[in-house]
Structures are given as C-alpha cells and as structure tokens.
C-alpha positions in Angstrom: 0.0 0.0 0.0 1.4 3.3 -1.0 1.8 5.9 1.8 1.2 9.6 1.4 3.8 11.9 2.7 2.9 14.5 5.4 3.3 17.3 2.9 0.9 15.6 0.5 -1.7 15.3 3.3 -1.3 18.9 4.2 -1.5 20.0 0.6 -4.7 17.8 0.1 -6.3 19.3 3.1 -5.5 22.8 2.0 -6.9 22.2 -1.5 -10.1 20.7 0.0 -10.5 23.8 2.3 -9.8 26.2 -0.6 -12.3 24.5 -2.9 -15.1 24.2 -0.3 -16.7 27.6 -0.8 -17.2 27.0 -4.5 -18.2 23.3 -4.2 -21.5 22.8 -6.0 -24.3 20.4 -5.3 -27.1 19.2 -7.6 -29.2 22.2 -6.8 -26.4 24.7 -6.9 -24.3 26.4 -4.2 -25.3 25.7 -0.6 -25.1 29.3 0.5 -24.8 32.6 -1.4 -22.4 35.4 -0.7 -22.7 37.0 2.8 -24.8 40.1 3.2 -23.8 42.2 6.3 -26.1 44.1 8.6 -24.9 46.3 11.4 -25.9 45.3 15.0 -24.6 46.8 18.2 -21.0 46.7 19.5 -19.2 43.2 19.5 -22.2 40.8 18.9 -21.5 37.5 20.5 -24.7 35.6 19.8 -27.7 35.7 17.4 -31.3 34.4 17.7 -34.0 34.3 15.1 -37.8 34.7 15.6 -40.8 36.7 14.5 -40.6 39.5 17.0 -43.3 41.8 15.7 -46.0 39.3 14.6 -45.9 40.1 10.9 -45.0 36.5 9.9 -41.5 37.5 8.9 -38.4 36.3 10.8 -36.4 38.9 12.6 -32.9 38.9 14.1 -31.6 39.8 17.6 -28.0 39.9 18.7 -26.3 40.0 22.1 -23.8 42.9 22.0 -21.0 42.1 24.4 -19.5 45.6 24.5 -22.7 47.4 24.0 -24.4 46.0 27.1 -27.6 45.4 25.2 -29.3 43.6 22.4 -30.0 44.8 18.8 -33.3 43.9 17.1 -33.3 43.9 13.2 -36.8 43.5 11.8 -37.0 41.3 8.8 -38.4 42.2 5.4 -39.2 38.6 4.5 -36.6 38.5 1.7 -33.5 37.9 3.7 -32.9 41.6 4.3 -33.4 43.5 7.5 -34.0 47.0 8.6 -31.9 49.2 10.8 -31.2 48.0 14.3 -33.0 49.1 17.5 -31.1 48.7 20.7 -32.4 47.7 24.1 -30.3 47.7 27.3 -29.5 44.5 29.2 -27.1 43.6 32.0 -23.3 44.0 31.5 -21.6 42.1 28.7 -24.3 39.9 27.3 -22.8 36.8 25.6 -25.9 34.8 24.6 -29.5 35.7 23.6 -32.6 33.5 23.3 -36.2 34.1 22.2 -39.3 32.7 23.9 -42.7 33.8 25.3 -41.8 33.8 29.0 -44.9 35.3 30.6 -47.7 33.6 28.6 -49.0 36.7 26.7 -48.3 35.2 23.3 -45.6 37.8 22.6 -41.9 36.9 22.2 -39.6 38.0 24.9 -35.8 38.1 25.0 -33.4 36.6 27.5 -29.6 37.3 27.7 -26.8 35.6 29.7 -24.6 38.5 31.0 -21.1 37.3 31.4 -19.4 39.7 33.7 -22.2 40.0 36.3 -23.3 36.4 36.2 -26.9 37.4 35.6 -29.7 36.9 33.1 -31.8 39.8 31.8 -35.4 39.3 30.8 -36.9 41.8 28.4 -40.7 41.4 27.9 -41.9 42.0 24.4 -44.7 44.3 23.3 -45.5 42.2 20.2 -44.4 45.0 18.0 -40.7 44.3 17.9 -40.0 46.5 20.9 -39.2 45.5 24.5 -39.6 46.8 28.0 -37.0 47.6 30.5 -34.9 44.6 31.7 -35.4 42.6 34.8 -32.2 40.9 36.1 -31.9 37.5 37.9 -28.8 35.9 39.4 -27.7 33.1 37.1 -26.2 30.7 39.7 -26.8 29.4 43.2 -23.1 29.4 43.8 -22.5 32.4 46.1 -19.5 34.1 47.6 -17.4 34.1 44.4 -17.3 35.5 40.9 -19.8 33.9 38.5 -19.9 34.3 34.8 -23.0 33.6 32.7 -21.9 32.4 29.3 -24.9 30.9 27.5 -28.7 30.6 28.0 -31.2 28.1 26.6 -35.0 28.1 27.1 -37.4 25.1 27.5 -40.0 23.4 29.7 -37.6 21.6 32.1 -40.1 20.5 34.7 -43.1 19.6 32.7 -45.4 22.4 33.9 -45.9 23.9 30.4 -43.9 27.0 31.4 -40.6 27.9 29.8 -37.6 27.7 32.1 -34.0 28.9 31.8 -30.8 26.9 31.7 -27.6 28.9 32.1 -24.0 27.8 31.6 -21.9 29.5 34.3 -18.5 28.9 32.7 -16.1 29.1 35.6 -17.9 26.5 37.6 -18.8 22.9 36.6 -22.5 23.7 36.8 -25.5 24.5 34.7 -28.0 26.6 36.6 -31.8 26.1 36.1 -34.1 29.0 36.8 -37.7 27.6 37.1 -40.4 29.9 35.6 -42.9 31.1 38.1 -45.3 32.4 35.5 -48.2 34.2 37.2 -46.0 35.0 40.2 -45.5 38.7 39.6 -47.8 41.1 41.5 -50.6 42.7 39.5 -51.6 46.3 40.3 -55.4 46.4 40.4 -55.9 50.1 40.6 -54.3 53.5 41.6 -57.2 55.6 42.8 -57.6 59.0 44.4 -58.3 58.9 48.1 -61.8 60.5 48.4 -62.7 63.4 50.8 -59.2 64.5 51.5 -57.0 67.4 50.7 -55.3 65.5 47.9 -51.6 64.3 47.8 -52.6 60.6 48.2 -53.8 57.6 46.2 -54.8 54.1 47.0 -52.5 51.5 45.4 -54.1 48.1 45.4 -52.6 44.8 44.1 -52.7 41.0 44.2 -50.0 38.4 43.9 -50.8 34.9 42.8 -47.6 33.6 44.5 -48.8 35.0 47.9 -51.7 32.8 48.8 -52.8 30.8 51.8 -50.4 27.8 52.2 -47.6 29.3 50.2 -44.5 30.7 51.9 -42.5 32.2 49.0 -43.3 36.0 49.3 -41.9 37.6 52.4 -43.0 41.2 51.8 -43.6 43.9 49.2 -41.8 47.1 48.2 -43.6 50.0 46.6 -41.7 52.1 44.1 -42.8 55.5 42.8 -41.5 57.2 39.7 -39.5 60.3 40.3 -40.5 63.3 38.1 -38.1 64.2 35.4 -37.5 67.7 36.9 -36.7 66.3 40.3 -34.2 63.9 38.7 -32.6 66.8 36.8 -32.2 68.8 40.0 -31.0 65.8 42.1 -28.4 64.7 39.6 -26.9 68.1 39.0 -23.3 68.0 40.1 -22.4 70.1 43.1 -19.1 71.9 43.6 -17.5 68.7 44.9 -18.3 66.9 41.6 -20.5 64.4 43.3 -24.0 63.7 42.0 -26.6 65.1 44.3 -28.8 62.0 43.9 -26.0 59.7 44.9 -24.5 61.8 47.6 -27.9 62.4 49.4 -28.7 58.7 49.8 -27.2 56.7 52.7 -28.8 53.5 51.3 -30.0 52.5 47.9 -33.6 53.9 47.8 -33.5 54.7 44.0 -33.2 52.4 41.0 -33.0 53.3 37.4 -34.5 51.9 34.2 -33.8 52.8 30.6 -36.0 52.6 27.5 -34.5 52.7 24.0 -36.8 54.1 21.3 -36.8 53.0 17.6 -34.7 56.1 16.7 -32.0 55.0 19.1 -32.7 57.7 21.8 -32.5 56.5 25.4 -34.9 57.7 28.1 -34.0 57.1 31.7 -36.6 56.6 34.5 -35.8 56.8 38.2 -37.9 55.0 40.8 -38.0 55.8 44.5 -38.8 53.2 47.2 -41.6 54.6 49.3 -42.6 51.7 51.5 -41.7 48.1 52.4 -44.6 46.0 53.8 -44.8 42.5 55.2 -46.8 39.7 53.4 -49.7 38.0 55.1 -50.9 35.5 52.5 -53.8 37.8 51.7 -55.7 37.8 48.4 -55.4 41.6 48.0 -53.2 44.3 49.4 -53.3 48.0 49.5 -51.2 51.0 50.5 -52.0 54.7 50.7 -49.1 56.4 48.8 -48.2 60.0 48.5 -48.2 61.5 45.0 -45.7 64.0 43.6 -48.4 66.5 42.5 -52.2 67.0 42.7 -54.5 67.4 39.8 -54.7 71.1 39.0 -57.1 73.3 37.0 -54.8 73.3 34.0 -53.1 69.9 34.3 -53.7 66.4 35.4 -50.3 64.9 36.3 -50.2 61.2 36.9 -47.8 59.5 39.4 -46.6 56.0 38.4 -46.0 53.1 40.8 -44.9 49.5 40.6 -44.9 46.7 43.3 -42.1 44.2 44.0 -42.8 40.9 45.7 -39.8 40.1 48.0 -38.6 36.6 48.9 -36.1 35.1 51.4 -33.4 35.4 48.7 -32.2 39.1 48.6 -31.8 39.0 44.8 -35.0 37.1 44.0 -38.0 39.3 43.6 -41.0 39.7 41.2 -42.0 43.1 39.8 -45.4 44.2 38.6 -45.9 46.3 35.5 -46.1 50.0 36.3 -49.5 51.7 36.7 -50.4 55.2 37.5 -53.1 57.5 38.9 -53.6 61.0 40.1 -54.7 62.6 43.4 -57.4 65.2 43.8 -58.0 67.8 46.5 -61.7 67.0 47.1 -62.3 69.5 49.9 -63.2 73.2 49.5 -62.2 75.8 52.0 -64.7 76.9 54.7 -67.0 79.8 54.1 -65.2 83.0 55.1 -66.6 84.4 58.4 -67.4 86.9 59.8 -68.2 89.0 56.7 -69.1 92.6 57.2 -69.5 95.8 55.1 -69.6 99.5 55.9 -71.6 101.5 53.4 -70.5 105.1 53.2 -70.9 108.1 51.0 -67.6 107.5 49.2 -67.9 103.7 48.7 -68.2 100.4 50.6 -65.5 99.0 52.9 -65.6 95.2 53.3 -63.7 93.0 55.6 -63.8 89.4 56.7 -62.1 86.8 58.9 -59.1 84.9 57.7 -59.3 81.2 56.7 -56.9 78.8 58.2 -56.5 76.1 55.4 -52.9 75.3 54.5 -53.6 75.3 50.8 -55.6 78.5 50.7 -54.9 80.7 47.6 -57.1 83.7 48.5 -60.6 85.1 48.2 -63.1 86.1 45.5 -65.4 89.0 46.0 -68.5 89.3 43.7 -71.0 92.2 43.4 -74.5 92.6 42.0 -77.6 94.7 42.5 -79.6 91.6 43.7 -78.8 89.5 46.7 -80.0 86.4 44.8 -77.4 86.7 42.1 -75.2 83.8 41.1 -71.5 84.5 41.3 -69.8 84.3 37.9 -66.8 85.7 36.2 -68.9 88.6 34.8 -69.7 89.9 38.3 -66.3 89.1 39.9 -65.1 92.3 41.6 -61.7 91.2 42.8 -59.6 88.1 43.6 -56.9 88.6 46.2 -55.2 87.1 49.3 -56.1 90.0 51.6 -59.0 90.0 54.0 -60.3 93.5 53.2 -61.3 95.6 50.2 -62.6 99.1 49.5 -65.1 99.4 46.6 -65.0 103.2 45.7 -68.0 102.7 43.3 -70.0 100.8 45.9 -73.4 102.0 47.1 -76.5 100.9 48.9 -77.7 99.3 45.7 -75.1 96.6 45.8 -75.0 93.2 47.5 -71.7 91.4 47.8 -70.8 87.7 48.0 -67.5 86.3 49.2 -65.8 83.0 48.8 -62.4 81.4 49.7 -60.5 79.4 47.1 -57.6 77.0 47.4 -54.6 76.3 45.2 -56.5 73.5 43.4 -59.4 75.6 42.4 -61.9 74.5 45.0 -64.2 77.3 46.0 -66.0 77.6 49.3 -69.7 78.4 50.0 -70.6 82.1 49.6 -71.1 84.5 52.4 -73.5 87.4 51.6 -73.6 91.0 52.8 -76.1 93.8 51.9 -76.8 97.2 53.3 -79.3 95.4 55.6 -76.6 93.3 57.1 -74.6 90.1 56.6 -76.0 86.6 56.0 -73.3 84.5 57.6 -75.2 81.2 57.9 -75.1 78.7 55.1 -78.9 78.4 55.3 -81.7 79.2 57.6 -85.1 77.8 58.3 -88.0 79.6 56.6 -91.0 77.4 57.6 -92.1 74.1 59.1 -95.7 73.1 58.5 -97.7 69.9 59.2 -100.5 69.0 56.9 -102.1 65.7 57.9 -99.4 63.1 57.8 -96.9 65.3 55.8 -94.3 67.6 57.3 -93.3 70.4 54.9 -90.0 72.1 55.5 -88.4 75.1 53.8 -84.9 76.5 54.2 -83.3 79.6 52.6 -79.7 79.6 51.3 -79.8 83.1 49.9 -76.0 83.3 49.3 -75.7 79.9 47.7 -78.2 78.9 45.0 -77.6 75.3 44.1 -76.3 74.4 47.7 -76.6 70.7 48.5 -77.6 69.5 52.0 -78.6 66.4 53.8 -81.9 66.3 55.6 -81.8 64.5 59.0 -84.7 63.4 61.2 -85.0 62.0 64.7 -87.7 60.9 67.1 -87.9 60.5 70.9 -86.8 56.8 70.4 -84.3 57.1 67.5 -81.1 59.0 66.8 -80.5 61.3 63.9 -81.0 59.5 60.6 -80.4 60.8 57.1 -83.5 61.0 55.0 -81.9 62.2 51.7 -80.4 65.2 50.0 -81.9 68.4 49.0 -80.6 71.3 46.8 -81.4 75.0 46.7 -83.3 76.2 43.6 -82.4 79.4 41.7 -83.8 81.6 44.5 -82.0 79.7 47.3 -85.0 77.8 48.5 -84.6 74.2 49.7 -87.8 72.2 50.2 -88.4 68.8 51.8 -91.7 67.0 52.3 -91.6 64.1 54.8 -94.6 61.9 54.2 -93.3 59.0 56.3 -94.6 60.2 59.7 -97.1 58.9 62.2 -99.8 60.8 64.0 -98.9 61.5 67.6 -95.2 61.0 67.1 -92.8 64.0 67.7 -90.1 64.6 65.1 -87.0 66.7 64.9 -85.3 67.9 61.6 -82.0 69.5 60.8 -79.8 70.1 57.7 -76.2 69.0 57.4 -74.0 71.0 55.0 -70.4 70.3 54.2 -68.3 73.4 54.7 -64.6 72.8 54.2 -63.5 69.6 55.8 -66.5 69.3 58.2 -70.2 68.9 58.1 -72.0 71.8 59.6 -75.5 71.2 61.2 -78.1 73.9 61.2 -80.2 74.4 64.4 -82.8 71.6 64.7 -86.5 72.2 64.5 -89.2 70.0 66.1 
C-alpha cells in the first residue's frame, strides 16, 4: 500500500478547504455570498424569531461591549431594517427568544457574562421590548460567577418555559424555574376621596402569595421620580458628586432605561416609598403619596410598581407599572365673619381669615340683587387680603365672598347687603304639618344650588339621614316628609359640608 507523505496530506487538506466555498451540489451552491447588517458593538450571539408578529423572521444579537441587544426587523426576503437597541445587563454573551410570561408575545433573555446574571426583556408584540429585569444566574454564592450561555425550554413539565444557564467558571449549569403568574398585578391606583389630595390608594394582588404558600416575604412600593426632580437631584455640586447619589445613605433609588426606535434613550428613576410584610392575603393596599395633585390646568399622573420580595435578597418579582392622580376633594370653609360698611364714598368690606394650609385667597363678587349667582362677569376682585374698599359701591349693591384653594376648590358664599350680613349657610323659613306630611323650607340666599342632607330623629331614635336636597335658583330648599305617624314627635335639621367638616343647622321640632 502506497503511503502519502505528510506534505501531501497537508496539501490535500489545503486544497479541499480552498475548494469548499465553491463546491456545488445538484441544486447549486449551498449558500450565497454573505450580506452584512450592522448590529450593536461586539455581537457574540444571534437568535431568530418573529418579534413583531408580521409573519417575517427577525434577528436579535447579544452585543457584548454594547451592554444590550439589537433587534433587526426582517423584510421577508433575507434583508433586515436598521437596528434598534435595548439595554441588558453587562456584557451579554448569549441571547434567546421565547414567550416567558404567557402573553403570546416573544420575549428576550440574555446571559450576561461579567455580572453572572440573566436579563429578561418582555416584548410588546411590535418588535420593541420593555426595561430589563435581572436575575442571578447561579446558586453558587461568595465568588465571581460568569453567565456564558442561556437556553429556554420546559424543564419540569409544567408547560412553562424555564431557563438553563451555563456559568462557565464552575462545573454547573443553573436552572431557573419559571414562576409564571407570580408577579404582582396592580389592580388600581385611585384617588383617596374626601381629603386634601396628595394621596392615592395603590391596590394589588400576587398569585404567588396565597394561603399555604411561603414564598413571598414582603412587598416594596416604588414611585416614579418626576423628570424635573431627577434633573435637580443629579446636578453636580461643587465637589463633583452627583446630588442624587450623595444624598442617599442607602439605595432607595433604582434606574430603568428605554430605547426608542430612533435609538434615543430615556431614563426613569424609581424611589422606594414603603416596604410592607406579606400575610398570605388575596389583595393588598397602600395609601401612597403622589408627587403632585391634579390642578385646574393639568392632570399629572404618578406611576408606581410593586415588587414581591422573597427570602433570597436578589430574587423578587416586579409588577408592571401603573399610574393614577390625586385630587383635592375639599373646598375651604366659608369666610366668616363677613361685614360691610356703606359710606358716601364707597363700601368698605372685611372678613375673617381662613386657616386652610392650601388657601390661595378670596373672591369677591358684586351685583344689584342679593339672589345673584357668582360668575366671572360679576367678579369684583380676587386677592389674598381680608379686606377691600369698593369706591364705586353704594346701597344698591350686594356682595358675595368665597375662599379658594390652590387646586381651584371654591367655598360656599357669604352674603352681605346694606341690611346686614348673612353668615349662615342656610336658615329655616317654615315648618308646617298637613295631615301626615311635614313640609320644611330653608333659605340659602347666598348659595343657590347648595346641596344639603336632611336628618330626622324621634324620641326613640337618633339622627337618621332621609336624603339630599338642593337649593333652587332663588336659594329655597324644600323637603316634604310623608313617612310620619300621628302622635309622634319629630325633629329635623340640615347637614351641609363646609370645608372639611359637616355643619349642622339648628334643629326644628
């Protein structure tokens, strides 16, 4: 048998390698010439899938030096559009595609080498992705761990995709079991009623925190920091330190980033506002402070998200953000006392000062009829002072006064005429009995449209609300009580909310 020399073998191998790219099969070349598309910096891994639901395959790359992934949407002909970048953990080396949260939208997972973490980016179904959520990739603690590669599959037969991560420096593969349905879900962010604003109810539920389960140990509430506050806090002081970082003795802020299709990056800061224990309840709630109340010209929303905490310090589950706004529901009290001095040169008016913390000032209205309805057309002056001189005033004018707060809530009106002041919110005009019907009339001369609650009591029962009554255009409030019995004695009174308290008019029997 003839032997080949080593040189011949080397030459044969070289010729085979050199001829391989042009080797033809029955149907032509196996692959065409390469077409290059630009992803982010130093791509280390690529995954293929339909990321925007158009039936065309798209590309995503793990960009090692770019600390993110690039998404290139496919045209369906083997070409791809310009990249869109999304931030991940540091040094992503591997990327995989799968629906991780069961919403039928593809999500991205990266193995981040230098931090030993995996990043989850939940998809919108349109080829874009939300902010990352990081998870520790290995149970080996106390040393440096590197996450090199990630794969996705149902590893425990529960029909949920799990993660397998190769950790490189250690002879282990880490499995992260999917706890789909474990994240908290915010039910609502609602204004707290009948308060001075500045607060909302945040309510949520967590499927993982149920009777018999001992996974969730507590919850942390995060509130989005307004952009202006972030700009002021992060402005460098004379020492060169960031104000946000220097002012915090412990990490009460965290940051998320969102990358738009045009490549611009928007950063969001979140502030921890409360940490609460878990109690295996079906629903939880927390009254949280907002960053601004709803105003007459704007309706600012405050965003929150909830984290479910576990016994592992780096294992937690975050809800999607939700937002709401707070409203100052309470008007100032009616200014009192309100007095006027009618003189030959005009009318001098003065009144007692309100004590509300959010008071803006007072509005003084004028008309020739005491039954007039205050409106911008008869507004005489709006001011913070508690006195005013009307040089054109005369005996022909009646004046109404209100207090207003910074959120636009206006108080009930106080009335003054040359005959004197009407300080009461309303006064009883008549009470008549006709058979088994009691007919009552009150006058709210200064406040047409005033709403009040009618209360009744007997010798055997306490005050009970019968219903609400409103003043007509002339200020008259009428109530007929047909639910009475002969021989029984009844008492009636009105309850009117003035400021933060309900004011009761003198009872009539």
